[in-house]
N, C-alpha and C positions, 0 to 999 in steps of 0.2 A: 723385449721380444719373447713371446711364449714359446715353450718347447713343443716341437712337432711330435705327433704320434700317428700311429697307423689308424686310418679311418676305415670303419666297417660300412660296406654298402651292399645292397642286394645285387643279384646277378643282373636284374633288369636295369638298375641304376648304373652299373658298371658298363653294360652294353651301350647305354645312352651316352655315357662319358666318352667311351671309345669312338663312337660315331661323331661326336661334337668336337673332340680334340684328336686330330689325326697323328700328332706327335706322341700320343700315349704309348708307353711300353706295356704291352699285354703279355704277362709271363705266367706260364703254367709251371709250378714248382714240383709237380709230381715226378716220380721216377720215369725213366725213359720208357719202361714197359707199360706203365699205366697210361702215359701219354699216347703211345702208339696203339695199344690193343683195347683199352677201355674206351678211348676216344678223347677228344679235346675240343675246346672252343675253336671255331674257325678264326684264324688270324693270331692265335696265341703262339708264342715262341716258348719252347721247352728249355728251361734252365733248372735242373733238379736241385732241390734243397737237400734232399737226402736220396742216395741212389745205390743200386747194386754195384759191386758185389758185397760191400761191407756195410751198407746202410748207415753211414756216418754223415754228419753235416758236411756239405760241400765247402771246403776251405776257400774255394775261388768264387763263391756265389756273388759276392758284391762286385768283384772284378769282372765277372761275365755279364752282369747287368750293366755295368758302366761301358763295356765294349759294345753291347747291343745298342745303347743309347748314343754313345759318342763315336761310334765307328772305330774304336780302338784306343781312344784317348782315355787314360786311366784316372788322372787326377785333374778335375776341373769343376769348381763350384758353380760356374755359370749355368751348367746343365742339370744340376741337382733339383731343379724345380720342374722338370719334365714329369708329368703324371706317370706313375708306375702302378699298374693294376696287377695284383697277384691272385692266383687261383690254385687250389689243390683239390682233394677229394671232398672235404668237408669244411674247410676254413681254418684248420688248426696249424698245419705246416706253413701255409701261406702267411698266417699271422706272425709266426716266429721269424720267418724270412723277412717280413716287412719291418719288424723291430730292429733287425740287424741293419737294414738299409737306413732307417731313421738314425741309428747310432752313427752311421757313416756319412751323415749330412744330407740325405735325401729329404726333401721337404713335403712332397705330395705323394704319399704311399697309401694305396687303398687295398683292403683285403675283402674279397668277395665272400660275404657270409654264406654259409652252407655249401660253398664250393661248387664243384662240377656235378657231384652226385647227391649232395644233400645228406640230411640225417637219416638214420635208420627208421623204418616204420615198424609197426607191431610185429610184422612177419620177418623182420631183420632184412628188408630189401631197401635199396637206395633208389633215388631218382623217382620216388612216388609221392613225396611230400614237400621237397624243396630242392633247390640247386639250379644250376645252369640248364641242365637237360630238362628238368621238370618245367622250368619256365618257357620251354620251347625256343630257346635261343639257338643260333646256328652252331652246329658242331660236326665233327667228322672223325673217322677212325680208319685204321689200316684195313 
C-alpha cells in the first residue's frame, strides 16, 4: 500500500468535491480573528492551526478534527477515510496541518492551493489573482 500524502487542489475543485461528498470535513485553519473578520468560505468550520495569543501550533488540532468528524470519538480508523479539505490564507498553514493529519492516519486530505485570499499581486494585494474569493466561490464574514 502506498503512503498517503496531502493532495493539492484548486478552490474550484475543492468546492466541487464538497458538493459531491456531503461527508467532507471542510476546515479553515486560520486564526479565529482571520476567520471572523477577513471572511471564510461558506460552510467551513474553523479549527485554528496556529492562533492567538501565543501563535503556536494548536496541540489539539488532530483531536479537534476527529471530534468534528466523529462526533467526539477520538480513535477510530474506520472514519479516517472521510475527505478532509483544508484552507488557510494562501495554502501554507493548511498544507502543514494536512501533513500532521496524514501522519495520524487520515487518508484523504486536500489542501486548497492559494487558499482563501491567494497570492500577493504586484501591488501587494490579495484576492486579485488567485484563491477562493478570487474564484467567486461562496464566502461570508462578520
